[in-house]
N, C-alpha and C positions, 0 to 999 in steps of 0.2 A: 873263643870258647863256644862249643856246641850247646844246643838247647838241653840235651840230656845232662851235660855237665852242670849247667845252671840249676836244673831241677835237683840233681844230687847234692849240690853245694847248699841249696836252700833247705833241703830236708835234714842234712847233717847239722846245719846251723841251728835249726829248731830243736833237734834232738839234744844238742849239746847244752842249750840254754832253756831246757824245758821248765826248770824251776822258776826262772824269771817270767816266762809266759804264764805259768800257773798263778804266780803271785799277782801279776797284772790283771788276770781274769777275775780272781776272787776278791781282790781288794779294789777293783775298778780303777786301777792305776798303780804305778810304782815310782818311788822317788829315786833319782839318780844318785849313786854314791861312787866313790873312787874305785871300789872293787868291781862294780858292774858297768862303769861308764863305757868301756870299750864294747862290751857285749850289747848294751842298749843301742849304741850307734850302729852296730852291725845289723841288729834286728830292725832298726829303722830303715836302713838301706835295703833290706829284704822286704819292706812293706808289712812287717809283722807288728811293729810298734809305731805310734805316732806321737809327736810332742804335744804337750798340753800346757806348757808354760809353767813357770815357777819351779823348774827343775823336775817336772813330772812327765812320765811317759804312760800312755795307755795303749790297749790293743786296737788295732785297726778294725774297721767295721766288718770286713770280710773274714778276718781271723776270729772275731768275737762271734759272728754268726755261725762259723764252722764249729766252734767249740760248743755253742748253744745247741746246735743240731746233734752233735755227738753225745752230749750229756743230757739232752732232752729238757733243757732248762727253759722255763717260760718267762719271758720278759714282759714288763708292763707295757701295754699298748704296742705289742709287737705288730709289725706291718708286713713281714714276710717279703717275698720277691715281688717285683713289679710285673704281675702276670699280664696286664694289658699290653705293656710294651713288648713283652716276649711274644705275644700272639701277633702283634703288628709286625714284628721282625720275621716271624714265621711266614706270614702272608707275603711279605716282600721277597723272601727267599723262594717261596713257591712260585711267584710270578717270574723271577729270574730263571728258575729251572724250566718253566714252561717255555719261556722265550728261547733259552739255549737249545732245548730239544726241538723246537720248531725250526730253528735256524741250522741245526745239525752241528753245533760246536761241541765236539766230544769232550775236550778238556774242561770246558766250563760246566758241562753236564755232571761230570764226576765231582768237581769242586762244590758246585751248588747242592748236589745231592748229599754230600757228606755234611755240609753246613746245615742243611735242612734237617737231616736226621739227628744231628747233635742238638739242634734247637728244639726238636720234638721231645728228646729225652730230658732237656732242661725244663721244659714246660711240665712234663710228668713229675719231675723232682720237686718243682715249686708247689704244684697242687698237692702232692702227697705230704710235703712238709707242712703246708698250711693246715690240712686236715688233721695232722698229728698235733699241731699246736692247739687247734680247736678242742680236740679231745682232752689235752692236758688241762686247759682252762676249765673245761666242763667237769672233769673228774675232781679237780682240786677246789672248785667253787671259789676261786680267787682267794685261797687261804693265805697267800702271801701279802694281801692288801690290808692296810692298817685300819681303815674305817669303811663304813657302809656306803657313804657317798662316793668314795673313790671306786668301790666295788660296783656300784650301779653304773657309773660312767664307763668303766671298762667293759661291762656287759653290753652296753649300747654300742661301744666301739666294735666289739667282736660281731655283733649282729650286723652292722654295716659291712664288715669284712665278708661275712657269709653271703650277704646279698651281692657284693661285688664278684665273689667267686662263682656264684650261680650265674651271673651275667656272662662271665668268661666261659663257663661250661656250655652255655647256650651258643656262643660263637663257635666253639670247637665242635659242637654237634649239629651245626647248620647243614642243610641240604646242599647248599652251594659248595661248601668245603668238601663234603663227601663226594660230590660229583667231580670236583677238580682232582682229588686224589685217586679216583677211579679211572682217570684218563691215562692212556698209554704214554703220554708225554712225561709223566712223573712216576713211572713205574719203579725207578730206583729208590724212591723214598716212600712209596705207598706201603710196603710191609712194615716199615717203622711206625708210620702213622696208625695203622690198625692195631699193632701190638702195644705201642706205648700210650696211645690216646683212645682209640676206638673201643678196645676191650675193657678199659677202665671207666668209661663214662657212666655206665649204669651204677657201678659201685660208688663212684664219687657222688653222684646225684643223690642216691639213697642216704649216704652218710651225711651229706649236708642238710638234707631235710630233717633227719633225726637230730642233728646238732642244733639246728635252728629251733626246733620244737622244744628241746631241753632248755636252751637259753631263754626262750619266751616263758616257759613254766617257772624257771628260776626267778625271772624278773617279777612275775606275778606273786610268787611266794615271798620274794624279798619285800615287796610293797606291803604285804599283810604283816610280815614280821616287824618291819620298821614301824608301822603304825602302833602295833601292840607294845613294842619296845619303848616308844616315846611315852605311852601311858604308864608303863611300869616305872620308868625313870622318874616321871613326874610324881607318882605316888610315893616312891622311895625318898625323893627329895622332901616331900611334904612330911613324911614320918620323921625324917632326920631333923627338920627344923621345928616341928610342933610336938612330936612325940605322941604317945598313946592318948594322953589327955586331950591334945588337940584333935585327934581322930574321933574320940568320943563326943567331944563338943560339936564337931562338924556333923556327926551323924544325928545328934539331937536336933540341930538346927538345919538339917538338910533341905527342908522346904524353902529356906531363905537363900540358899546358895545354888545358883543355876548349874554350876559345874557338877554338883553332887546329885542332880536329878537323874533318875533312872530313865534310860531311853525307852520309849514305847516300842513294844514289839511290832514288827511290820504286820500289816493286815494280810490275812491269808487270801490268796487269789481264788476267785470263784471258779476259774478255769485253769487247767495246767498251762505252764509256760512252754510253748512249743518252739520258741525262738532260740533256745539253747540246746546244745548237744545232749546235755543230761536229761532235759525234758523229753526230747525225742526218743532217747534210749529207754527211758522209763515207760513211755507210751508203747513203744514196740514190744517191750517185755510184757507189759500188761495185756496187750492184744494177743500175744503169743499164747498166754495161759488160758484165754477164752476158748470155750468149746463151740463148735459150729452148731447152730440151732437147726433142728430138723423140722420139716413141715408136719403139722399135726395131721394124723391120719383119722378120717371120719368113717366110722363103721356104718355100712348101709343097713337100714332097717328093712327086714323082710315083711313084717306084718305091721299094720297101722300106719303105713306110709301115705302121706297125703298126695293126692293126684289132682292136678289141675285139669279142669274140663276144657276141652277144645272150644274155642269161641264159635258161636253159631254162625253159620254161613248165611250171609244176606242173599236171599233169593228174590228176585223181582217177581211179583205176582203177574201172571199172564192174564190179560183181559179175557173175560168169558165170552162165549158165543153170543149171548144176549146183548152184552155191551157193544160188541162189534156190529151186531145187527141193528142196534138202535141208531148208530151213526149213519148206517146206510138208509134206514127208514126215514130219518130226518132230512137227509139229502134229497130223497125222492119227494118228500113233502114240499121242500123249498123249490123243487123244480116245476111244480104245477100248482095252479091256484084253485084247488078244490079240497074237499074233505077226504082224508084217507083213514080207513079203518085199520087199526093196529091188529085186531084179531084176524081179519081177512088176509092182511099182508103176511102175518106169521104163518097162517095155514098154507099159504102158497110156497113157503120155504121148507125145504126138506129137513134141515138140521135144527129147526127151532121147535121148541115146545110153546104152545100158545099161552099157557098160564104163566110160564116164567117170563116170556117176553112182555106180557101185560104188566107184570110186577115191575119190570125194568122201566117201562114207559111211565107207569104211575109214579115211581120214585123220581124219574126225571121231571115229570109234570109238577110234582109237589115242591121239589127242592132246587133242581138245577135248571129249570126252564127259564128261558129269557122272554122278553116282551115281543119277539118277532113272530111268534106263532100263537094260534088259538087252540084251545083244548076243550072238549066236551066229553062228559062221561055218560055212558049208557048203562043203566042199572039192570040187574037181572030181575025178571018177573017172579022168579021162584022166591018163596020166603027164605030169609037167611037163617041158617042154623046158629050163627054167632050173634050173640046179643050185643047191641050197640054198634055193630059194624055194618057197613054197606058193601054189598057184593057187586063188583063191577063186571058187567058182561062184555063191554067193549069200550075202547077209547078212540075217539076220532080227533085227528090233528089236521089243522089247515094253516097255511101260510097267511100271515096278516096282510100281505100285499094282495 
């Protein structure tokens, strides 16, 4: 019998006994009776049913997953397809195709290319089905779970599945795999890779990030609800056991019961908490509302403006002609051992006034003179017009040596 005949026979058998398959699916098994015994054994031979002992038959794993996919039914702790093994198989087929193309084996190239394309489509189907299952669990919030503890465990299970699927997507989006499919050796399967995998990677990644964030928010919300629920249940149990009289008595003696003490309100932070996203968003919004400060413009005063005087320039006083002449005169005195008349010497100089020079010599003789010279004063014979003063006619200087 050909393969087409086998497929037609299997489909006809399933269509003829669809009621048995439906009962086994919704009742998680079916008990064999005399009326359906022959049909059950035929479905067992077609790998639609599997024996479970005690005269019971149940759907095979592949058939149950097929119906779950068609009816979009979410099973507890559903694991989906083994995506990691499918990717490993895809890489092995890719290596075989590269080797066949390199060695020029035409028949093997076609066979490996078909197998690789079919494997890529199966990977696409597994990922799409997993994301569909995630969305069903996310939208239903595990409404078919009986208690909160089981709901929390299932949520953690799906978070681990999301992380595993993200790892698989990273393998499919690797640079090495892109380069291998870009090679001319695998050009028969490259279009399938880009259409089935490459074009879907961005959508799959964004969907997984959104689903993971929703799961995490649900777990956080669940923890808050569970804590408040325990408090409400404890309060309801207290009212049921003690009644309103017990509540009034407890409130009167609340200071003696630690459980009834009011929790102190948390102290307000002196500074905003910038470690959380809410704090940073609030800070950004507050800074956005601020107006930019403009520099203050100072008007210039036209009248009454203070002006600082320029500092006086330090000018070195030049030595007068008489001071320079005094130094020359003393050098001449030290050069010869005799008396020199200051008046006569000044009269011999063209640019000196005798009176001014005598005043300079007199100042030197009174204050600045050292012990190396001798000085004698010649008074004027004319009576002085100034009372109490002596009028000097001439000053003679001689070297002490």
